[in-house]
N, C-alpha and C positions, 0 to 999 in steps of 0.2 A: 561366560559372558558373551563371546561371540554371537552364539545363538540368540541371546536375548536381544542384543543389540539388531540382528538382523531382523527378528520378529516385530519390533516396534513400529517400524513403517509399512511391512508387509500385511499385518493385521488389518489396519484400516483398508487398504487396498484390496483385501480379500473381501471386506464387507461391501465396498464400492462395486466391485466386478460383479458378485452377487446379486446385488440389489438393481444394478443397472443393466444386466444382461438378462435377467430372469425375474424381474420385478414385475412384468405383466402378467405372470403365472403366479405369484406370490402375494399373499395378504398385506394389507398396509401394516398391520401389527407386526408381522414377520420382519417386514424391511426394517422399520425403526428398531426394533427390537435386536436383529443382528448387528445394525451398523450401531447402534449405542454400546453393545456388548464388545465389539471390536474394538472401538476406541476407548472405552472402559479398560481393557486388557492393555491397551497401549500405554494408558496413562499410568496404569499400576507399575509396569515396567519401567516408566519413565522415572517415576518417583524413586523405584528401587536404584536404578543407575545413577539418580542424583545423589542418593544416600551414599552409594558406593563412591563416587567422585569425591563427596564431601572429605573423604578419608585420603585425598592427594593421590586418588587413582585416575589414569587415565588410559585411553585404548586408542590404537591406531592401526589398521590393517585395510589390506585389499582383498576383495572378494574374487576378482577376475579381472584379467587384461584383455579389452575387446579389440585392441589394435595398436600397432607398434608404427611409428614413423621415425626411421633411424633409432637415435636413443631415447626419443620422446615417446611415452607410453600413454595411453588412454586407459584408466582404470575404474572400475567402480569400486569405491572404498569408503570407509568410515574413518572420522576421528571424533573421538568422543572424549572431550575434557570438560572442566566447569562450564566455558561458555555455552558448549554444545548441551549440555546436560541442564543447563537453566532454560535454554531456549525449547528443548523437548519438552520440559515439565509446563512450561505456558503455553505451548501450542496445543498439548494433548488435554490440558485442564480445559483451558476456554473451549475448545473445540467438545469436549465432552459435555459442558453445561450448555452450549448451543445445541447440539444433538437433542438433548433432553428437552429444552425449551421448546424446540421445532415441532415437538409432538402435538402440542396445544395451538402454537401460532398458525401452523401451516394446516390444521385440520380441516378437510373438505376441499383443500386445493386439488385440481386435478393433476398436477405435477408433484404430488406429495412423494412418491417414490423416486421420481427422477431427483428431485431436491435432496434426499438423503444420499444419494448415490454421489451426487456432485460435492457435498461438504466432505463426506467420507475421503473422496479423491482429493479434494483440496488439503486436507489433514496428511495424508500420504505425501503429497508434493513439496508441503512446506516442511515436514520430517527430513525428505531427502535433501530439501536444499539447507537445512542446518548440520545435517549429520555429515555431510560430504567432507572428504578428505582432499579434494582436489578442486580446483577452479572450473574445470570443464563441467565436473558433475553438478557442482556449484549452480553454473549457468544454465544447465539442463533442468534442474529443479526451480531456479529462478524463472525460468520461461514456462514451465509448466503451472506454476502457481499464477502466473499472468494470465494463460489460458483458461484455466478454472475459473479464475476471478471474472474473467469475460463473460463464462456462461452464466455464473451466479448474479453477476449485475444485471444481465439481460434474460434473467429466468423469466420474468413476465415479457416473453417476447413480442405479445401483441400491443403492447404500449411503446409508442413512438419515443417516449421521452427514455425508456428504459435502453431501447435500441441505439438512441443518440449516447446515452451515458456509457454504455458497455465499449462502443466504437471510439469514444473520446479517451475512456481509460487506457483502452488498447493501443491508440495511437501516441498518446502521451508517454506512455511507459516504453515503447519503441526509441524514442529519442534517448531516453535515459539508458537502455539497454545498449545502444550503439556505443556510448561511451564505456559502458561496463565492458562489451567486447574487445574494444580497442585498447583498454586497459589490462586485459588477460592477454591479447596478442603481444603487448609490449613485454609483459613479464616472461612468456615463454621465449620471446625471441632474445632476452638477453640473460634469461637463467638457464634455459633449455629443460624446463620442467613445467609441470602443473599442477605437483603435490604441494600441499601448504608448507610443509615443514623442510621441504628441499629448499623452496622459493625463499621462504623467511629467513633460512640459515646462510643464503647468499646475498641478502640485500646489502648488509654492511660493506660486502666487497664491491658492490657497483656505486656506492654512494660518491657523489662528485663526478661521475661520468656524465658527458654531455650528448645531447641527441640532436643532431642537426637537421632541422627543418629545412631550411633556405641555405644559402650561401651566406647570408647575412644574419641568419637568426639561428640561435641555438639556445636549448633549454635543458636543465637538469632532467636527466632520466628519470629519477624519483619523482620529482615534480609533475611530470607529464604523466607518468603513470598512475601517481596519486589523484589527479584532478580527473583523469578518466575514470577509475574507480568510484569517485565520489559523484560523477554525473550520473554513474547507475544508481547509486544510493539515492541521489536526490530525486529521482524519477520513482521509484519503488515507495520511497516513504514521503512522498509528497511534500517536499521542500520548496520554496519560493521559486517561481520562474517555470518550475514542473509539477506545481500543486493543483492545477485547474481541474484535473480529472476526480479528486477525492470529494470535494462537495456533491458533484453530479453522481456519483456512484451511489448514493443514498437512494436511487430509484429500485433498487435491489430489496428483496426482502429484508426486515429488520434482521433476523438471524445471520442474514449475510454480513450485514453493517456491523454486527457484534465480533463476527468471525475475521473478517477481513481486516476491519479497520480498528479494532479494539488491540490485539494483541499478537498477532500472526503476520499478515502480509505485508502491512506497511511498517512493521518494525525490521523488515528483512533488509532495509538499508542502513540502520543503526547496528544489526548485526555484523553486515559486512565491513562497515567501518571497524569497529571494534575487533573483528577478527583479523583484519588487516593492519592491526595496531603495530607490529613490528615494521611494517612499511612506513606508516604515518609518523612514527616517532623521529625518523630520519628527514622528515619534511616538514619544518615548522611553518613554512609560509602557508601550506595548505591546511594545517592545524587551523591557522589564524583564520583562513577562508571559510572552513568548517564551522569555527565558532560565530562568524559573522553570519553566516547564512542560516544556522540555525537560530540564532536569536532575532532575525530580521523576520524570519517565518514564524516564530513564537509571537511577536508582537503584532505581525501581520495580521494571522488569522484571529487573535483576540479581537483586535479593532472590528473586524468584519463580524464576528459572532455577536457583538453588541446590538446589530440590530437586524439579524436575521431573524425569521419568523417561523422558519419549518423547524418543527422540534429535532428532526434527526440531522439537518443540517448545521444546526449549533452544536450538536454533539461532533459533528464531523469536523467542523473548525477548531473545537477542541481538542479533538485528537491531533490534527495539524500543528496545533501550537504546542502541545507535549511533546511530540516529536521534535519541534524544533529545541525544546530544552534538552532532550537526549543528545542531539547533535552537537548543540555548544558545548554540554557536560564532555563529549568524546574531543571537542576541539580544545578544550583546555587540558586536555591530557588525563580527564578522570573517566577513564573508559569504564573502570568498574562502577562508578554511580551513575554512568548512563544506564547500563544494564540494571542497575537496581532501580532506576525510574520506570525503565521497561518493564520489569517484573511487578512493581507495585501498581503500576498504569493499566495492565492488564485486567486487574481485579476489579477495580472502581469503574473503568470505562467501558468493559463488557456489562457490568452490572447497570450503567446509565444507558446503554445502547438496548438492552433486553427490557429495562424499565419504561423507555421510550416507546418500545414495542408493545408493551403492557397497557400504555396510555392510548396509542394508535389503535389497539384492540378494542378498547373501551369505547372511543370514538368512531368506531365502523370507519376506520382508515383515514380520519381527520388527522392531519400533521401540523396545521397552523395554529400556534399557542393562544393567537388573537381568537381564535374560536372554541377556546376551551374556558377552563377557570371555574373556582366554586367546587370542586369535586374531591377535595382531600379526603371527606367524610364517607364519600360512595368508594374510593379506591384507597382505602387505610394501608394496606400491606406493599402497594406499589409506592404510595406517597412516603412512607417510612424509610423505605429501601433506596430510594432515588435520594431522599436526604442524606442518607449514609454515603451515597456514592458522590453526591455534591460535595459534602464536606471534606472527604477524601480529595477529591479531585483539586479543590481550593486550596489544600494545604493546612486544613484546619489543625490544630495542634493535637499531636498523639495518634492521628490516624495514618494511614500510609503514606499519602500524597506529602505530609508534612515531613516525614524523614528524608525522603528522596528529593524532593524538589529544593527544600532547605538546603540538602547537602550540594546539589549541583551549584544554588547560587553562593554558598560558601567557598566552594573550590574555585569557582572564577574570580571571587574577590581575592582569594589567596595567590591565583596565579601571578598578580603584582605588576601587569602590565597592563597596557591601554585597552587591548581587545578584551582582558579579562573584566577590568573595571566597567568596560561598556556593557559587556554580558551582563554583569553582576546588577549594573542599575536598571537596563531594560528588563531582566529576568523580576525584579522587584515590581517595578511597574506592570508587567504584564501579569504578574501574580495576582495584582489588585483588580485588573481588568478581567481575568479569569474567575474570579470571585461575582464581580457584577454579573456579568452575562449568565453565571450558571445559576445565582440566586433569579436572576430576572426569568430564567426557564422554568423554576420551580414556582416562584408566585405567580406568573401569568397562567400556568398549567393547572395549578391547582387551589389558587386562593384567589380572591375578590369574586365578581359577580360572574355567574355562569353565563357565556356568550355565545353558546351553539344554538342557532336557530332550527337547523334540522333534525337534531337529536334531543328528546326529552332526557332530562336529567336523571329521570326515574330508570330511563334504560342503560346508562351506564352502571358497570359493576366492575369489580376488581376480576383479575384473570384466575384460570384454574390454579389448582396446586402443582400441576406439572409445570406450569410457567412460572410459579413463584418460588418453587423449591431450588432452581438454579440461581436465582435472585438472591435468596437467602445464604447459599454457600459462597456466592460471590462477595456478598455483604461483611461475611465473615473476614474473607481474605481483604477487602478494603480496611476493615477496621485493625487488623493483626498483623498484615504481611509484613510491613513495614517495621515496627517494632521486633518482630520475632527474626527477618532476616538482615537488619541493619549491620550487626557486627560480621556476619558471614560476607555481606556483599562489599560492604565499606571499609570495614574494621578500622583501625587507627592509622590515620595518615596514609593510607595506602599500602601499608606493610600487612599484607594479606596472603596469607597460604593458598587461600581458595582458588586464587586466580594466576598462582604462580606459572603454571604450564599454559596458559592460554593467553595472557595480557602481557606485552612488553611495556615496560617503563623505563626508559632512558634515564629519566630524573624521576625520582620516588616523589608521590604526592606529599604537600606539605603537612605537617602534623601540627601545626599551630591553630589556633582558633581566631576568628574574628574579632573584633571588639563587640561587647556586649549590646551596644545600641544598634550594630548591624544585625545581630543573631534576632533582636527582637521586632526589628523593622517590619519584616514580612509578616510574621503572624498577627501584629497589630492591625497592619493594612487590611488582612483577611478578615479580621473580626469586624473592623470597622465597615467593612464592605456590606455586611448583612444589613444592620439597621438602614444604611445608605438605600441598598436595593429595595428593601421593604418599604420606604417613604417614597420611592420613586415609582414603584409599580404595584403597590397596593392602596397606600393612603394618598396619593397624588398623582395618579395614573395620567393626568393631561399634561404634567410638567415635562416628561420624556418628549412628547409631542412637541410642545412648545419649544424645547431646545432645539430639536430637529427643524422647526420651521424658521427659527432664528438662523442656524448653521446650515442652510439648505444645501450650500456647495459641499460641506463636509460630509452631511448626511448621504448625498448623492454618490459621493467617492466611496463610501464605506458601502452603502446597499448595492453598488456596482462592483464590490469585491476589487477596489484600486483601479478598475477599468482594465485590468489584465486580459479578459476574454476578448473586450472591445479590441484591446493593442492587438493582440494575436490575430484577430480577425483582420486587422487592415495589413500587419506586416508578413503574415504566414499564409492564411486561409485564402484571401482574395486573390493575390498573386498567384498561389497555388493552383486555384481554380480557373484563373486566365491561362496559365501555362498549360494546363490538363486540356482546356477548351481547344487551345491552339493547337497542340500535338493532337488532339482526335480530329478535329474537323479539317485542320490542313494537312497534317503529316500523314495521319492515319488515313482518312476518308479522300482526300484528294492526290495524294502522292503514293501511298502505298496501295490502297484499293483502287485508285484512279488508274494507275500504271499496272498494277497487278491482277487479280483475279475478277475485279468488277471492269477494268478496261479492256483485259484480253476477251471476256465473255460478251461485251458490247461490241468490239471489234467484230467478232466471230458472228454475232448477231447480224449486224449491217452487211457483212459478207454474203450471209446467207440469205437475206431479205433480196439481195441484188442478184445473186445465183438464182434465187426461184423464178424471177423475171424471165431466165430463159426456158422456164418449163412452159411453152406457150401450148404444146401438143400438135404443132404443125410439122409434118415429116421434111418439108424441104429446109427449114430452119435447122434441124437437127443434122441434116445432109451437109447444109453449107457449114456449120461449125465442125463436123467430122473432116471435111475437106480442109479447113483452115489448121486444125490439129495434124492432119497426116501431112500438110505442107510445111509445117513448122518442124515435124521429125525428119523430115526428107532434108531440109535445109540443115540442121543440126547434125546429121550425118556426113553430109556432103563437106561441111565447114570443117568437121574433126579430123 
């Protein structure tokens, strides 16, 4: 088993290195065949490991120690339990679908081989992140994922918007990573270890210890550590305040959007919180904070998605919203339910992103849904598959999203405190908004009048089989994954053997059931939203514009994404630019360069110019200077 576990991340790395280093000498067919085969092997091995872990097995081992600092060991090792196995399966499966889809989508792109190398390298980095057995290796994987995502988002580097987007993603994530690094530092300083199991075993011993920040202010060590780790999770999973990078990241190719923003990189924050459940269980204050942040993010993203017109950005905000659901599930202590939603979300969100790619492909890179419409007969397969993804996303009864999303809302209600009731109420309303904007995307994209003036409707066509096949497989998961895995992931009241070795519950989840009216509320709203959306965006398309004109301030508030970008521009960007200009023009140019190399060179130049004037060519002048020099030397010798 040890050899199998080592092979899982190394096989995609091999494919990436071969295609990246020798791609210029290899054919496109060989490159995509090699990388797909490598990811396929990794996915099969992950499925085998997942099955093995289902039998209550887990593995923890160190490959080698690369440094020692006193008793502190820096190791490369793996921890594979139910949590890790679930993430491995999701990462490899989605990556495999994206690899296959890329054959058709990126065909003819000059960076075709480079793209396959990048996405395989991303798969390796993500696997190293989830399989690590210590926080330092986790951090390395965390940063590697961020670095490769930078390359993927800015893949079309000649587009200024793509360069801006990948730089924005990189910088915003560094803010979260600083908090994450501080959290790791605190854990090491008080536990003396980087290993998960050793740290988690000692957490209960340091409960109640205070960390003195100032003479007049002390804070619980666990609280401080928990919030630092959560800041890291917020950055990676695009939670409110650190969310601004996610929609702009849609500048990358659509397969990147599916790979990064559906099931892998953005879910790393959720994985971190669930992995650190032995820490968070002892910090109820931070759990409440996670709940509030998660649910606020879900609501915020849903409101913004209502007015967006870019097909990929609508789905991106949907991702942001669903990540909010996962976080508030973890916040109410339902870590297993958070992982269940992460698992089901991977299928239908990857399906929607890849489906949107097929639409964009059909419209020759057009992404504005206002310039589409009336093509459901021209793109029947894409249309049907995106309908399935939409039904699953909205929580339509008996599809994947129904089981996981409803479970989140139910456990929030059963929490029985103010935070739980808040989360449940907002969760229900957000589910209704999710259904509205999701069907808005479908109706404006496929129904109504054809609105594109640049492309004749006869030119639109469905995607080739190589692009449709991954969508079909993902659609099967979007339909059945929730039903098939609900007992394994959720069980009954949290009493679940599957998570026994990976998630800590100080208080078992409630085994009660909410009242029937509560259970029926969300499905009824989801069903009601379909005719409402059809009326608004097909039958009476002018009504949304009229509502927007009547509520212009609210519309502007939503279309400008709650003015977060503008606020950050005023608070952070402009002052940073002014400070940077001051440091450059005054400190660097005038002080350092002025008194340093530039000043010295200018002084020498002036002295040289003055000295050159003595080179007149008249012998009597040279003789006079020699006389003065001799007199000065003689005077010096006499005085001494």
